[in-house]
ROGU-677208 format. One record per residue: y, z, x of N, C-alpha, C, O in turn. Coordinates in steps of 0.001 Angstrom, whole numbers, padded with zeros to 6 digits, always signed. Layout:
N
YZXYZXYZXYZX
...
end
This chain:
322
-056331+002041-029158-057227+001006-028536-056208+000378-028079-055498-000222-028886
-055968+000365-027022-055602-000438-025766-055825-001777-025719-054910-002569-025941
-056948-002134-025451-057602-003152-025199-058344-003582-026053-059231-002854-026498
-058173-004884-026506-058865-005390-028051-059092-006649-027222-058171-007330-026770
-060457-006917-027049-061159-008210-026219-060622-009477-027638-060146-010582-027377
-060838-008988-028967-060408-009849-029589-059352-010800-030231-059337-011799-030951
-058341-009840-029496-056604-010493-029425-056726-012107-028123-055729-012825-028050
-057730-012386-027425-057945-013295-026642-058764-014510-027257-058840-015691-026919
-059446-013661-028458-060287-015190-029206-059598-015537-030509-060368-016150-031248
-057975-015275-031212-057770-015010-032200-057428-016874-032455-057341-017269-033618
-057315-017559-031663-057084-018839-032238-057534-020014-030697-057499-019979-029467
-057929-020942-031809-058401-021878-030846-057811-022680-029391-058508-023295-028584
-056287-022462-029334-055386-022766-028326-055909-021695-027105-056202-022030-025957
-055946-020328-027665-056059-019113-026438-057468-019435-026251-057687-019090-025090
-058234-019767-026600-060301-019378-026788-059698-020681-025223-059686-020578-023997
-059372-021569-026030-059592-022953-025111-059079-022708-023430-059633-023122-022412
-057887-021927-023557-057051-021465-022235-057632-020833-021191-057560-021128-019998
-058440-019595-021917-059260-018877-021072-060689-019159-020860-061391-018397-020197
-061174-020318-021448-062442-020447-021047-063208-020407-019770-062448-020509-018807
-064297-020307-019487-065155-019757-018445-065423-021282-017832-065126-021785-016748
-066000-021710-018810-067093-022468-018081-066338-023850-019070-065995-023796-020251
-066241-025048-018106-066108-026575-018946-067122-027442-018866-067626-027579-017751
-067610-028145-019875-068938-029410-019385-067853-030841-019936-066995-030956-020811
-068317-031574-019119-067642-032657-019340-068457-033887-018797-068728-033788-017600
-068989-035239-019540-069609-036078-019538-069986-036771-017683-070902-037547-017412
-069067-036244-016781-069051-036837-015350-070356-035981-014468-071037-036282-013488
-070295-034829-015335-071511-033683-014903-072706-034317-015580-073444-033373-015864
-073198-035318-015932-074339-035515-016735-075105-036873-016095-074505-037929-015893
-076267-036702-015865-076946-037803-015467-077725-038258-016488-078445-037400-016999
-077771-039051-016806-079216-039754-018050-080242-040863-017561-080066-042036-017230
-081573-039931-017648-082425-040257-017729-083330-041624-018519-083679-041294-019653
-083833-043297-018071-084079-043928-018116-085372-043945-017784-085727-043238-016841
-086791-045131-018819-087621-045022-018512-087529-046943-018246-086751-047602-018937
-088237-047475-017405-088365-048860-017495-089610-049171-017399-090438-048441-016854
-089890-050388-017966-090997-051574-017862-090733-052257-017934-089715-052606-018531
-091805-053157-017129-092136-054609-017023-091390-055560-018337-090820-055207-019370
-091562-056319-018007-091682-057427-019182-090238-057731-019902-089305-057111-019391
-089999-058337-020684-088617-058325-021550-089209-058413-023327-090264-058674-023906
-087454-057921-023780-087789-058095-024938-088586-056495-025772-088914-056284-026939
-088661-055586-024459-089029-054142-024563-088107-053515-024912-087068-053568-024254
-088235-052449-026459-087516-051202-026558-088472-050276-027174-088043-050030-028302
-089189-049866-027033-090491-049147-027388-090026-047644-027461-089522-046991-026547
-090320-047215-028814-090075-045729-029203-090832-044695-028150-091954-045105-027853
-090486-043522-027563-090903-042593-027575-091912-041493-028268-091086-040599-028087
-092693-040996-028728-093181-040100-030325-092448-038892-029434-091403-038522-029969
-092669-038415-028580-092227-036828-028342-091221-036882-027468-091051-036058-026570
-090398-038011-027728-088850-037949-027167-088211-038419-028036-087576-039365-027570
-087985-038261-029241-086875-038962-030054-085578-039311-029755-084756-038465-029402
-085371-040254-029845-084277-041318-028784-084290-041591-028307-083561-042572-028159
-085211-041127-027219-085902-041924-025928-086758-042915-025801-087777-042939-026490
-086492-043807-024968-087458-045506-025572-087959-045905-023991-087294-045370-023104
-089037-046769-023573-089179-047524-022750-088578-048364-022598-088392-048766-023746
-087715-049464-021490-087111-050592-021829-087508-051387-020629-087778-050914-019525
-087512-052753-020996-087315-053761-020227-086259-054098-019968-085354-053670-020686
-085933-054975-018876-084532-054795-017890-083649-055182-019022-082754-054398-019340
-083812-056404-019726-082657-057207-020455-082479-056383-021519-081448-056652-022136
-083146-055423-021986-082818-054357-023288-082071-053571-022692-081000-053292-023231
-082453-052907-021245-081552-051914-020734-080266-052080-020482-079437-051317-020979
-079903-053139-019643-078587-053644-019534-077634-053546-020766-076434-053408-020528
-077997-053596-021876-077217-053474-022978-076639-051933-023070-075516-051437-023158
-077826-051494-023013-077884-049571-023302-077191-049087-022257-076628-048015-022476
-077017-049720-020805-076057-049067-019957-074643-048981-020100-073773-048116-019994
-074771-050743-020506-072750-050971-020853-072459-050070-021975-071337-049592-022138
-073563-049804-022835-072881-049260-023878-072676-047582-023392-071601-047051-023668
-073891-046670-022564-073293-045598-022297-072062-045777-021226-071536-044793-020706
-071702-046953-020980-070288-046740-019572-069512-046592-020382-068780-045603-020396
-069476-047330-021078-067999-047530-022266-067625-046152-022986-066527-045853-023457
-069180-045124-022956-068967-043530-023524-068395-042817-022146-068898-041726-021878
-067673-043188-021502-067828-042662-019946-069412-042151-018835-069689-041659-017741
-069842-042521-019670-071296-042112-018828-072066-042919-017774-072872-043771-018147
-071872-042708-016611-071610-043361-015385-072939-043411-014496-073218-044310-013703
-073766-042186-014799-075006-042083-014004-076026-041844-014383-076254-040926-015171
-076764-042511-013974-078525-042637-014769-079456-042511-013944-079332-042972-012809
-080808-041730-014422-081927-041404-013371-083224-042370-013560-083883-042063-014554
-083727-043468-012822-084630-044459-013497-085952-044389-013058-086273-044479-011873
-086938-044188-014242-087989-043795-013967-089287-045475-014434-089395-046219-015409
-089817-045382-013417-090752-046591-013870-092165-046252-014570-092965-045404-014175
-092269-046889-015419-093452-046834-016485-094984-048074-016412-095370-048897-017242
-095414-047775-015320-096501-049129-014976-097941-049081-015735-098377-048186-016458
-098465-050136-015410-099685-050191-015824-100761-050006-015272-100529-050427-014139
-101819-049655-015281-102833-049200-014570-103182-049616-013747-103332-049080-012649
-103442-050867-014109-103528-052088-012858-102172-051924-011850-102457-052986-011297
-101754-051781-011609-100530-051774-010448-100558-050460-009840-099658-050212-009038
-101630-049373-010132-101875-048477-009653-102845-048313-008588-103950-048793-008840
-102690-047702-007355-103844-047425-006645-103743-046180-005759-102707-045554-005985
-104717-045513-004584-104558-044307-004201-103370-043741-003053-103128-042672-002493
-102780-045166-003069-101731-044584-002140-100225-045582-002243-099358-046110-001547
-100647-045387-003590-098852-046345-004156-098440-047346-003608-097227-047552-003615
-099156-048082-003098-098796-049338-002395-097282-050318-003108-096350-050854-002508
-097589-050225-004600-096939-050781-005724-095392-050227-005747-094442-050782-006300
-095375-048960-004989-093642-048418-004537-092920-049038-003924-091753-049143-004303
-093406-049718-002662-092480-050589-002178-092950-051612-001468-092978-051664-000238
-093520-052868-002617-093790-054258-002765-092369-054903-003520-091750-054632-004550
-092287-055441-002927-090934-056782-002984-090853-057084-004550-089837-057392-005173
-092588-056875-005216-092709-057551-006217-092570-056427-007448-092798-056632-008640
-092264-055558-007009-092021-054045-007650-090840-054198-008971-089665-054022-008649
-091096-054467-010191-090188-054597-011039-089214-053661-010949-088040-054003-011091
-089520-052500-010730-088678-051052-010595-087216-051411-009955-086152-051397-010574
-087469-051844-008108-086881-052116-007490-086341-053185-007634-085210-053139-007151
-086772-054923-008409-085759-055756-009172-084768-054997-009934-083548-054974-009772
-085279-054560-010540-084176-053783-011980-082835-053132-011127-081675-053521-011265
-083395-051805-010013-082242-051410-009379-081316-052838-008794-080085-052852-008789
-082178-053997-008319-081254-054560-007704-080194-055206-009139-079011-055258-008802
-080418-055613-010412-079695-055852-011040-079000-054694-011773-077817-054848-012078
-079391-053982-011967-078618-052751-012573-077104-053291-011395-076459-054303-011666
-076846-052607-010425-076265-052303-009689-075254-053715-009135-074208-053550-008506
-075786-055030-009497-075013-056130-009976-074466-056319-010670-073287-056667-010619
-075222-056134-011703-074298-056144-013267-073635-054904-013334-072869-055117-014274
-073429-053809-012984-072657-052651-013038-072490-051747-011211-072868-050611-010927
-072016-052458-010577-071631-051612-009488-070924-050362-009457-070904-049804-008360
-070470-049921-010200-069890-048871-009982-070878-047687-010841-070630-046515-010558
-071579-047852-011497-072897-047062-011951-073154-046480-010212-072913-046890-009077
-073626-045595-010698-074360-044325-009821-076056-044149-010342-076477-043336-011165
-076836-045173-009588-077852-044742-009653-078912-043816-009207-079093-044041-008010
-079776-042782-009663-080669-042316-008887-082198-042887-009138-082715-043583-010012
-082600-042330-008093-084310-042967-008029-085156-041803-008373-084569-040742-008585
-086773-041848-008482-087637-041022-008275-088615-041506-007449-089321-042511-007545
-088523-040228-006226-089498-040297-005210-090626-039722-005128-090741-038625-004582
-091923-040557-005809-093205-039033-005836-094335-040087-006209-094038-041262-006428
-095485-039678-006265-096662-041131-005903-096797-041506-007679-096844-042612-008218
-096835-040082-008316-097874-039844-009208-097526-041019-010294-098499-040976-011047
-096172-042606-011035-096177-042991-011326-096976-044199-011005-097219-045143-011757
-097429-043992-009503-098016-045466-008743-099386-045346-008583-100134-046304-008387
-099886-043659-008699-100599-043359-008284-102054-043570-009122-102247-043206-010282
-102617-043964-008614-104264-044292-009886-104983-042715-009727-105683-042386-010684
-104880-041877-008768-105208-040342-009241-104388-039804-010057-104957-039059-010855
-102662-039922-010253-101824-039519-011254-101083-038529-010776-100335-037985-011589
-101081-038015-009313-100604-036448-008676-099631-037187-007720-099871-038371-007488
-098556-036598-007145-097436-036359-006555-098034-036806-004983-097551-037585-004161
-098956-036196-004946-099065-036656-003352-100392-037648-003395-100790-038181-004431
-101101-037829-001903-102230-038345-001551-103184-037737-002113-102819-036610-002447
-104403-037987-002416-105641-037037-003167-106443-038101-001844-106416-039285-001508
-107120-036823-001405-108401-037189-001004-109299-036070-000725-109017-035120+000005
-110940-036328-001659-111750-035271-001521-111471-034097-002661-112029-033003-002576
-110428-034475-003885-109916-033835-004516-108969-032782-004049-108965-031826-004825
-107900-032605-002695-107266-032376-002496-106059-033034-002395-106027-034260-002293
-104595-032039-002421-103452-033476-002011-103304-033001-000818-103324-031815-000488
-103088-034327+000128-102539-034025+001025-101056-034237+001544-100307-035185+001308
-100827-033110+002309-099625-033115+002475-099222-034105+003416-098797-035125+002874
-099228-034115+004885-098284-034983+005637-098763-036203+005738-098168-037040+006418
-100086-036535+004977-100541-038007+004890-099705-038906+003898-099538-040125+003939
-099179-037897+002912-098381-038311+001718-096540-038485+002368-095634-038960+001683
-096428-038132+003347-094493-038233+003967-094529-039470+004409-093356-039844+004378
-095405-040603+004932-095103-041981+005151-094932-042695+004188-094051-043554+004168
-095938-042418+002976-095602-043261+001528-094177-043299+001182-093416-044257+001322
-093831-041776+000569-092576-041752+000632-091896-041846+000638-091029-041905-000234
-091928-041966+002467-090383-042414+003010-090385-043973+002857-089338-044560+002585
-091501-044603+003024-091620-046280+002292-090962-046270+000998-089875-046844+000934
-091361-045803+000115-090927-045467-001155-089243-046000-001297-088755-047099-001558
-088556-044459-000946-087576-044233-000738-086594-045078-000266-085561-045325-000887
-087054-045788+001436-086652-047080+002134-086197-048509+000954-085199-049165+000655
-087414-048434+000648-087470-049667-000390-086235-049042-001216-085207-049501-000719
-086009-048385-002023-085442-048051-003143-083741-048247-002759-082868-048864-003370
-083669-047314-001271-082338-047568-000489-081651-049159-000603-080583-049619-001006
-082623-049583-000142-082358-051346+000273-082632-051864-001167-082661-053092-001094
-082785-051568-002087-082543-052039-003550-080933-051581-003993-080516-051980-005080
-080437-051106-003502-079046-050733-003881-079081-049105-004581-078038-048724-005113
-080300-048157-004568-080481-046962-005483-078877-046051-004487-078691-046157-003275
-077896-045171-005554-077158-044499-004515-077757-043073-004325-077238-042354-003471
-078820-042603-005062-079342-041423-004800-080634-041252-005005-081120-040976-006102
-081396-041439-003739-082916-040865-003752-083581-039710-004256-083093-038616-003974
-084440-039756-004835-084398-038205-005569-086193-037453-005463-086897-037228-006447
-086587-037187-003985-087872-037053-003757-088265-035759-004830-087893-034633-004500
-089063-035950-006185-089785-035196-006592-091092-034473-006809-091760-033879-007654
-091063-034899-005464-093124-034568-005299-093486-033060-004794-094565-032472-004879
-092441-032686-004329-092790-031113-003681-093836-031232-002204-094712-030392-001998
-093678-031953-001616-094390-031935-000556-093785-031359+000726-092852-032059+001123
-094010-030405+001412-093611-029562+002375-092967-031090+003426-093498-032181+003629
-091707-030545+003873-090855-031843+005250-090772-032931+004501-090332-033817+005233
-090986-033401+003275-090451-034996+003217-089029-034948+003147-088594-036093+003270
-087814-033828+002954-086717-034266+002872-086116-034805+004668-085641-035922+004871
-086253-033947+005559-086379-034214+006840-087246-035877+007689-087014-036564+008683
-088234-035880+006611-088889-037050+006892-088236-038313+006331-088133-039279+007087
-087776-038401+005050-087102-039601+004913-085763-039642+004645-085250-040608+004081
-084964-038386+005108-083768-038695+006032-083631-039373+007395-082619-039914+007841
-084778-039254+007953-084773-039660+009435-084834-041208+009302-084284-042128+009907
-085912-041117+008046-086319-042769+007823-084649-043802+007451-084073-044708+008053
-084405-043111+006276-083272-043770+005699-081795-043794+007320-080821-044524+007503
-082161-043050+007832-080955-043025+008945-081092-044250+009815-080190-045051+010058
-082570-044303+010334-083022-044901+011425-083103-046093+010763-083361-046964+011595
-082991-046619+009493-082592-047866+009151-081419-048396+008071-081403-049153+007100
-080371-047503+008849-079025-047812+008768-078689-047418+007230-077508-047721+007055
-079098-047007+006342-078903-046334+005069-078625-044519+005371-079210-043637+004742
-077689-044298+006379-077133-043008+006387-075929-042493+005007-075440-041368+004903
-075734-043411+004284-074921-043115+003185-075454-042823+002116-074883-042195+001225
-076952-043361+002054-077697-043315+001167-077617-041231+001065-077540-040554+002091
-077666-040548-000500-077778-039579-000449-079288-039010-001092-080112-039812-001534
-079496-037746-001083-080837-037378-001401-080985-035867-002407-080704-034703-002121
-081356-036270-003242-081490-035210-004237-082439-034465-004495-083268-034750-005359
-082486-033103-003602-084134-032920-003910-084113-031997-005115-083159-031473-005691
-085760-031921-005403-086492-031326-006353-086842-030192-005647-087995-029856-005376
-085679-029522-005311-086275-028349-004211-087051-026761-004955-087685-025793-004535
-086539-027244-006219-087514-025460-007142-087438-026271-008148-086537-026400-008976
-089015-027134-007972-089664-027565-009324-090718-026911-009550-091595-026954-008687
-090932-026145-010729-092099-025634-011375-093275-026131-011935-093262-027221-012506
-094349-025423-011836-095461-025941-012759-095475-025561-013602-096154-024592-013941
-094419-026436-014538-094295-025662-016572-094834-026252-017183-095137-027325-016661
-095256-026075-018406-095652-026361-019601-094851-027345-020484-095164-027884-021545
-093407-027444-019525-092453-028362-020443-092567-029851-020076-091752-030652-020535
-093396-030174-019394-093298-031572-018847-094111-032733-019750-094349-033922-019537
-094418-031839-020841-095574-032942-021145-095282-034279-021998-096159-035143-021996
-093747-034559-022939-093354-035462-023225-093167-036449-022310-093289-037630-022633
-092827-036039-020980-092381-037393-020018-093554-037691-019475-093680-038885-019208
-094691-036826-019157-095768-037431-018939-096270-038620-020174-096762-039706-019864
-096075-038242-021382-096722-039232-021821-095823-040413-021672-096270-041499-021305
-094526-040217-021958-093671-041543-021544-093631-042456-020412-093063-043547-020388
-094642-041608-018980-095416-042828-017823-096507-042912-017963-097084-043573-017099
-097395-042288-019128-098685-042119-018472-099181-041744-017015-100227-042247-016604
-098384-040790-016153-099041-040271-015325-099384-038690-015120-098989-037992-014187
-100176-038303-016161-100517-036770-016061-101997-037040-015473-102874-037845-015786
-101895-035872-014334-102858-036039-013303-104368-036445-014180-104750-035990-015258
-105157-037649-013120-106459-037733-013534-107612-036782-013376-108720-037047-013843
-107344-035635-012696-108197-034752-012646-107437-033585-011783-106735-033774-010790
-107674-032629-012258-106759-030860-011670-105463-030669-011834-105039-031584-012541
-104770-030067-011588-103508-029768-011722-102643-029702-011072-103248-029611-010004
-101069-029651-010668-100013-029513-009613-099584-028615-009056-098516-028572-008446
-100658-027463-009246-100164-025841-008925-100005-025666-007614-099134-024896-007210
-100969-026476-006591-100652-026298-005027-099362-027056-004690-099003-026929-003519
-098612-027801-005461-097353-028012-005039-096476-027961-005423-095530-027756-004663
-096212-028145-007099-095099-027741-007887-095199-025533-007825-096207-024832-007733
-093914-025164-007911-094293-023624-007600-094510-022822-009069-094329-023152-010241
-094941-021724-008472-095554-021066-010013-094476-020071-010535-093957-019189-009851
-094203-020345-011891-092791-019985-012456-093010-018833-012351-091957-018238-012579
-094151-017852-012032-093630-015895-011997-092397-016071-010318-091832-015023-010003
-092207-016888-009741-091508-016912-008532-090308-017382-008797-090087-018485-009297
-089013-016099-008287-087775-016549-007677-087624-016942-006423-087305-018078-006073
-087958-015564-005373-087290-015886-003928-088032-016768-003070-087671-016933-001905
-089028-017343-003540-089620-018774-002726-088428-019589-003258-087606-019863-002384
-088174-019995-004378-087090-020870-004632-086268-020890-003621-085972-022028-003260
-085575-019638-002766-084842-020155-002008-085190-020171-000526-084459-020399+000437
-086195-019941-000567-087145-020282+000954-087046-022106+000705-086596-022834+001591
-087407-022495-000263-087490-024287-000525-085946-024651-000671-085608-025828-000543
-085190-023858-000884-084035-024710-000684-083293-024776+000367-082551-025729+000607
-083466-023463+001308-083224-023249+002268-084183-024350+003626-083385-024909+004377
-085087-024533+003817-085677-025878+004040-085271-027133+003776-085199-028019+004628
-084889-027306+002165-084538-028927+002393-083026-028945+002542-082549-030073+002672
-082081-027814+002549-080687-027932+003176-080680-028256+004659-079831-029040+005084
-081740-027601+005632-081779-027920+006820-082043-029156+007368-081714-029821+008349
-082682-029227+006489-083659-031183+006625-082814-031940+005997-083134-033123+005879
-081571-031506+005448-080638-033070+005222-080588-033148+003748-080408-034297+003346
-080688-032306+002893-080417-032660+001475-079219-032248+001114-078711-031169+001422
-078501-033540+000113-077362-033563-000065-077102-032521-001503-076100-031872-001803
-078294-032646-002153-077817-031892-003685-079229-031185-004037-080197-031915-003825
-079528-029874-004545-080753-029471-004511-080845-029357-006630-079997-029377-007523
-082320-029245-006583-082405-029627-007932-083614-028432-008243-084705-028214-007716
-082922-027826-009279-084023-026814-010198-084117-027042-011645-083326-026954-012584
-085765-027472-011459-086693-028355-012719-087598-027115-013196-088157-026322-012438
-087623-027106-014200-087196-027258-015659-085475-026160-015758-085299-025283-014912
-084762-026333-016499-083169-025705-016749-083803-024275-017447-084059-023243-016826
-083962-024481-018752-083602-023628-019807-084168-021857-019125-083564-020793-018994
-085807-022364-018786-086308-020857-018339-086157-020502-016956-086718-019479-016564
-085461-021217-016140-085148-021064-014950-083636-020753-014457-083325-020733-013266
-082755-020517-015503-081274-020220-015352-081041-019047-014291-079890-018803-013927
-082104-018335-013803-081690-017381-013724-081772-018040-011630-081225-017584-010626
-082709-019221-011837-082911-020453-010409-081555-020780-010130-080944-020527-009091
-081180-021303-011037-079840-022345-011026-079108-021258-010107-078843-021550-008940
-078726-019793-010723-078065-019219-010497-077777-018709-008959-076811-019087-008296
-078356-018177-008700-079414-017230-007202-078643-018968-006253-077734-018984-005423
-079293-019961-006703-079072-020919-005242-077627-021181-005472-076914-021094-004472
-076966-021535-006787-075510-021586-006923-074770-020702-006106-073776-021082-005488
-075372-019074-006051-074725-018319-005378-074613-018377-004022-073631-017929-003430
-075763-019016-003354-076490-019181-001867-076109-020369-001126-076061-020633+000076
-075890-020913-002030-075900-022554-000958-074458-023320-001361-074035-023386-002515
-073894-023798-000367-072588-024611-000745-072792-025989-001015-071706-026568-001025
-074024-026964-001301-074127-027956-001560-074229-027767-003316-074391-026690-003891
-074093-029051-003936-073915-029360-005375-075328-028742-005628-076336-028887-004936
-075186-028076-006685-076991-027581-007737-076715-028332-008849-075698-028279-009540
-078036-029300-009036-078373-029866-010051-079495-029190-010726-080442-028583-010224
-079121-029477-012323-080363-029016-012716-081283-029770-014082-080713-030235-015070
-082794-029771-013891-083126-030828-014914-083737-030153-016557-084785-029561-016815
-083148-030355-017008-083241-029983-018565-084628-030976-019331-084463-031872-020160
-085653-030612-018899-086502-031683-018935-087159-031825-020650-087020-031125-021653
-087730-032789-020430-088288-033499-022310-088874-032784-022896-088969-033106-024081
-089691-031273-022432-090067-030660-023364-089293-029701-024321-089431-029413-025510
-088221-029229-023112-086378-028222-023710-085978-029388-024577-085489-029069-025661
-086076-030555-024343-085347-031376-025300-085941-031901-026820-085407-032252-027872
-087438-031746-026304-088234-031835-027930-088521-030827-028286-089203-030920-029307
-088300-029477-027863-087723-028171-028483-086752-027837-030100-086764-027169-031133
-085925-028958-029272-084483-028927-030138-084622-030115-030885-083804-030131-031804
-085328-031099-030847-085063-031979-031624-086195-031668-032775-085801-031885-033921
-087863-031077-032604-088347-030204-033802-087981-029932-034516-088064-030423-035642
-087119-028554-033988-086370-027776-035068-085389-028194-035471-085091-027538-036469
-084177-029462-035133-083386-030208-036032-083700-031157-036842-082832-031566-037613
-085144-031787-036861-085893-031838-037750-086383-031417-038929-086777-031993-039943
-086252-029988-038498-087205-029379-039764-085878-029040-040420-085889-028871-041640
-084631-028910-039692-083434-028360-040849-083458-026526-040311-082948-025677-041043
-084030-026200-039147-084196-025330-038256-082798-025138-037571-082553-023961-037305
-081742-026131-037200-081157-025675-036412-080084-027211-036503-080557-028210-037043
-078358-027246-035805-077783-027824-036072-077908-028441-034693-077511-027907-033657
-078649-029912-034812-078684-030496-033414-077250-030529-032419-077182-030095-031269
-076484-030973-032967-074768-031004-032071-074480-029954-031787-074031-029754-030659
-074577-029280-032373-073696-027327-031839-074846-027315-031019-074631-027860-029936
-075990-026883-031161-077092-026462-030433-077413-027382-029175-077526-026943-028030
-077542-028693-029534-077738-029259-027997-076412-029138-026664-076444-029301-025444
-075291-028762-027670-073830-028420-026818-074381-026910-026362-074878-026864-025237
-074341-025765-027075-074470-024647-026274-075508-024890-025364-075180-024242-024370
-076805-025574-025082-078201-025504-024504-077504-026121-023026-077389-025329-022091
-077036-027596-022848-076277-027488-021555-075018-026585-020967-074700-026114-019875
-074520-026607-022217-073225-025404-021157-073768-024237-020652-073215-023590-019763
-075380-023767-021440-075657-022146-020905-076410-023376-019419-077451-022778-019145
-076388-023939-018998-077253-024584-017963-076301-024546-017087-076409-023981-015998
-075088-025265-017569-073689-025386-016541-073186-024131-016558-072371-024327-015657
-072996-022892-016882-072625-021905-017004-073490-020964-016141-072878-020120-015488
-074687-020995-016062-075217-020255-014923-075247-021304-013673-076015-020794-012857
-074769-022511-013167-073904-022834-011901-074809-024394-011626-074806-025091-010611
-075192-024504-012302-075393-025916-012098-074164-027484-012370-073646-027888-013411
-074086-027907-011219-072534-029045-011309-073059-029744-011756-072316-030231-012609
-074565-030507-011786-075006-031743-012596-076151-031490-013666-076980-030623-013387
-076220-031899-014382-077574-031864-015749-078062-032990-015549-077219-033872-015389
-079490-033406-015479-080115-034288-015651-080506-034159-017038-080870-033015-017309
-080544-035027-018058-080624-034474-019563-080990-036007-020257-080751-037106-019756
-081724-035683-021723-081664-036769-022413-081023-036851-023244-080852-037809-023998
-080402-035501-023234-079045-035330-024573-077944-036053-023889-077061-036086-024747
-077551-036580-022954-076702-037183-022009-075996-038582-023111-074789-038827-023099
-076537-039008-023591-075735-040063-024625-075020-039406-025851-073957-039569-026450
-076186-038529-025946-075568-038021-027495-074279-037132-027196-073261-037248-027878
-074382-036269-026168-073190-035928-025791-071743-036479-025568-070581-036203-025867
-072492-037447-024851-071479-038562-024429-070678-039217-025578-069584-039778-025506
-071464-039020-026643-070804-039717-027865-069846-038270-028732-068799-038483-029344
-070298-037269-028639-069434-036477-029225-068128-035889-028492-067288-035169-029032
-068116-036417-026911-066772-036209-026256-066164-037405-026468-064946-037231-026466
-066471-038582-026656-065699-039686-026837-064526-039858-027400-064020-040980-027443
end
């Protein structure tokens, strides 16, 4: 036998030397849920290790993360029902606690990278990502609302706006509005290939943002489709997206790979709540080693081609890497 691949696995030093894929904390973005009020650190039952935070409790959490080398965060607001309406007006209201939180976090931690969520569903009385009229999600009527939301977030100091709504044309519309207002340095991470997935359940529990009627299949992608993701990505790049995202990650590793092969912009992937909840449940039952399986899961997403991973495992990974 002239070739023995095992020779290249015989020691940790050799295995590390030829490792094809490497992970580091800099590749991760940590999702955090913000609520109004004070002294709030509320457990999310379906998402072990994750909480709804008020700003005063969130600031020490961010500081702790940054000491571990975890510097990037995506922020999601959880609103009381009374603040919601059909056109999501609270999303760009000066009194919005989410916008106040962005300002304060950037004041306390100017070196942190903050990403936002741009969609109607956290603020909508209908629970949909777009404007609903007579039971239909209206695409073009949604775009000005998304742009107002993104502009308010940019003014508050957000580094990356994250349109997660999947409306057609929203990247170009938002880019034009941001540039016209002088925010040409505010980045856009587009949820380009966001699938109508069964893995979002715990997240919707965290935000209480499930649709009041119908589903999201007219705007989120069919899980059966691959080449449609290329079309969505091509449009978003042409309209000015700085990053392309695939969501979820684990069941869509092929989509991550194909976008990485075809596009020159960074590719991100969202390791969503249901994917993380499955691992927690298995670990709690003693069926899997949490630390090892979590690291392997993230490595698989990186190996598929993701430059950036949004994951609820980010802090735990940072602890292991510190």
